[in-house]
N, C-alpha and C positions, 0 to 999 in steps of 0.2 A: 501597658494595654494587654488584656487577656489574649492568649494565643488563639483561641477559637474566633475571637472577634477579628484579629489580624488576618487569620486565614480566610474568614468570610469576606473581608474587604478585598483581599487579593483576588478571590474568585469573582467578585462583583466587577472589579476593574477589568479583569480579563474578559468577562462576558460582554461588558460594554464595548471593549476594544473589538471583539469579534463581530459584534452586531453592527458597528459603525464602519468597519474596515472598508468594504467596497465603496462606500459613499465618500470617503476621504482620499481614495487613491486617484492619481492624476489623470489616468486614461484607461480605456478598455483593454489595452495590451497588458498593463500591469494586473488588471483584474483577472485576465485569462491565465497569467502566470500563477497567481494565487490559487485559482481554481485547479490548475494542474498540480500544485503542491498538495492540495487536499486530496486529489485523486491518488497521488502517489503515497500519501499517508495510508489510505485504505489498502492499496496494493502491498505496501511494506508491512503493514500490520498482519496481513495474512501470511506472508513469508516469515515474519517474526515468530508467529505461533508454530508454524511448521518446522522451521530451521532453528530459530533461536531458542525455543523452549522444548521442542521435541527432538532436535538434532538430525532431522531428515533434510539433507542438502538437496535443494531443488533449483535447477537452472531451466525450468520449463514453465514458469508462472505466466510468461507472456502468452502461452497457448490458452490458458484459462481466461486470461484477460481478453484475448481475441474471441474465444467461444462465447463469452458473455456479451461482447460488443456485437458480434455477428448475429447471434440469436435475437437480440433486441432489434437490430436493423432489419433482419429478414421478416420477423413477425410484424413489425410496424409498417414496413413497406407493402408487404403482401396481404396482410390481414387487418391492418389498421388498429392493432392492439395498442393500448396506452400504458403509461409508465408503471403503474402498480403491477399490472399483469406481466409486463415485460421483466420487471425485477424478479418476481416470483418464479416465472417459467425459466428465465436465464439461470437463476441460482440452482434450480432443480436439474436442468440439463448439465450444467457445469459440475455439479456434485456427482452426477453419474460418471462423468469423465474422471473426476477425482478418485472415485472408487476403482475405475478401470486402471488408472495409472498406479494406484497403491498396491495392486495385486503383484506385479513383477517387482515393485520397489521393496516389498516385504522380504524378498529373498537376498537382497544385496545391501551393502553399506558403502559409505565414503564415495570414492571416485566412481565406482561402478553405478551407484545410485545417481550421481550427477550425470553420467553418460546416458542412463535410461531416460532421465527427464529431458536432457538435451534432444535425444531422439524423438521423444513424444512431441516436443515443441516443434521440431522440424517437420514431422508428419502433419501436424495441424496446419502449419504454414503452407506446405505443399498443397494440401486440400483447399485452402483458401485461394491459392493461385489458380489451381487447375479445375476445380469444380465450378465451372463458369455458370452453369444453369442455376445454381443455388447462390453462389457468392459474387457472381459477375466478374470473377477473375481479378487480374491486376488492376482493372478499372475501379473496383470497389463499388460500394453502394452509396448513392447520394440521395439527398432529399429526405433524410430522417426527420420526423416531426419533433417539435419541441415538446417536452413533457407537459401534460395537463393533469392536475391533481385537485379534485374538489372545486373545479371551476377556475382554478388559477393556472395560467399558462406561463411557464418559465422560459420566456422567449428572448431574454437578454442575459448577458453575463452577470450582471448585478443580482438579478433574481436567482439565477442558477447557483451563485455562490452559496446562498442560504440552503438550497436543496442539498448540495454536496456536503456542506457543513453539518447538516442533520445526520447524514450517514457516517461522517467521520466521528462525530460524538458517540453515536450508537456503537460503532465499531471499536472505538477505544474503550468505552465502558464495558463492552462484552469481553474484550481481551483481559481487562483487569479482573472482572468477575470470574472468568474462566480460569485464569492462572492461579487465583486464590482458592479455587474449588478443588474437589477431589480429582477431577479430570486433569486440571493443571498440574497438580502434584505428581500425578502419574506421568504426564508428559515430561516433566523435569527429571523424574527418576529414569525414564527411558533414555533421555539425552545423556545422563551421567553414565549409565551402564545398563543396557537393556537386558543383559544376562542376569544381573543381580535383581533388576526390576521384576523379571519373570519369576525368579525364585521366591520373591516376596508375595507372589500371587497376582501380579498385574498381568492382565491379558494384553500383551504388547501388540498382537495383531489388531485387536479391536481399537486400541488407542492410536496406533499409527494410521489406520484407515480414517479414524475421526480427524486426525491432524491434517491429512491430505484433503479431506472433504471441506474442512473449515477454511483451509488456505485457498482452495478452489472457489468457494463461495465468495470470499472477500474479493478475489480477483474478478469474479463475475460481476459483482456489484459495481466495482470500479469500471469495468468494461461497458456496462450499460450507461453509467453516468458520462463516460468519455464519449461514447457514440452519440448520445443525445445532446451533448454540448457542442461537439464539432459538426454534427449533422451529416457525418460522412465516415465510412470505415474502409480501409484497404489493408492488404496483407503487409504493407511496409511498416505498419504501426505495431506489429506483433511478432517481431523477429527474435532470434536468439540473443542479439545484442540488447534488446529491451529486457529480456529475462535477467541478463547480467546486471543491468542498471538497477533493476528492482532489488536484486540481492545486495549490490553495493550500497544501496540506500539504507538497508538495515545495518550492514556492517559499519558504515560511516557513522550512523546515528548511535549505534550501540546494540549489538545483537543480544537478544535475551533480556532486554530492558523494556519497560512499559512505554517510556518516552522516546526510545530509539527511533521508531518509524517517523515520528514527527520531526525530530531534529535532522534525521537523514534526508527526509523529503525536502525540507527547506534548503539544505546545502546542495543536494543533487539536482534541484530544479533551478535555483538561482545562479549557481556557479557557471553552468554552460551559457546562460543568458548574459551574465556579466562579462564573459570572455568572447561574446559574439563579435565584438568590434575588432578583434585581431585576426579575423578571417580564418584561413585554413589551419593556422597553428592552434586554433582554439582547442581542439580535441587532444592535441599533444600536451598542452599546458594542463588541461583538465585531468589527463591521465597521470601526469607527474604529481599534481596536487593530491590526487587520490592515493597514490603510492606513499607519499610523505605522511598523509593522515593515518593510513593503515599501519605503517611502520612505527611512527612516533606515538600514535594513540590507538593501540590495538583494542582497547575496550570501548572505543568510539568517542564521539564528541559530547554525548549527553551530560556526563559529569561536569564538563567545562561550561556548557550552556546553563546548567543549574547554578553553578557558582556565579556566572555572569548575571543571571536573573536575580540572585540573592544580593549581589553587589548593587545592582540598580535599585532594588527595593530599599536596601539600607540607606542608600544615598538620598532617595526621595523622602524617606521618613526620618532622616538625620539620626539613624541609629547604628551607624557604622561602628563596629567594634574597635576600640583603641588597642594598639599593640601592648602586649604584656610587658611589664618592667622586668629588667634583668637584675 
């Protein structure tokens, strides 16, 4: 069979799978887990562009996640703004904070950059807790309205799945187009050696700022989707620990790979839920598993997921390659 036809069949099967997925899941709890996987795909894709392709280590993405969520929650509760306006305004506000963070980040590298992003994340969290007049402090903001777009209200998890999926597809496509463009090649050159990149004529200041802004906007979109799905935001959801989990998601999936955020989000969302039955030991086992994966598979799990996918496809189509004769 022609390779293009086979490829088209694969895409059609995958598209049908995505379309029917929430309707075949056994309960709403599983649907919510799938929705959280998709939100983490968006978060991880932003970090992948910033850290995986540009080499700018960030441990403060939960701050951008929170800024997007709180901006949407405040504007919806206080002014009644709806989803499209909230996405655009939250992305703009978060992009400004991305520029603000990028200014000191341009002067440092490595662990010092990580410390600056950690500090930024902690400042944002403290503001969320203490600026009670705006954020309602530790109590958070409740009663966020469900999104309404062109007369459709996404008021249950099944409908919401399709809304998040739309943004995941847009986010992944944009990542692919970006990385294959001139900007993406500049990002990779900066990651490999920013001194050499600058000598070749690349304006590293401009591209590093762009990477921070793009990463911030991805986190903002995820924040809006999260806030309007949960209908509630509080500072507890945007801590330094959450920033670490977002970064681990990319590392586990495969940092600097297009599919890494997807694979990482699946593993990092399902694994803690699968271990929930063992109680307080859950996070200990979770940490041990992560360490084993990082040590044994430093390039991430994506290559193994791809091999597994190819094996399944070859089994379905009865085209499994026979071992070569010696």
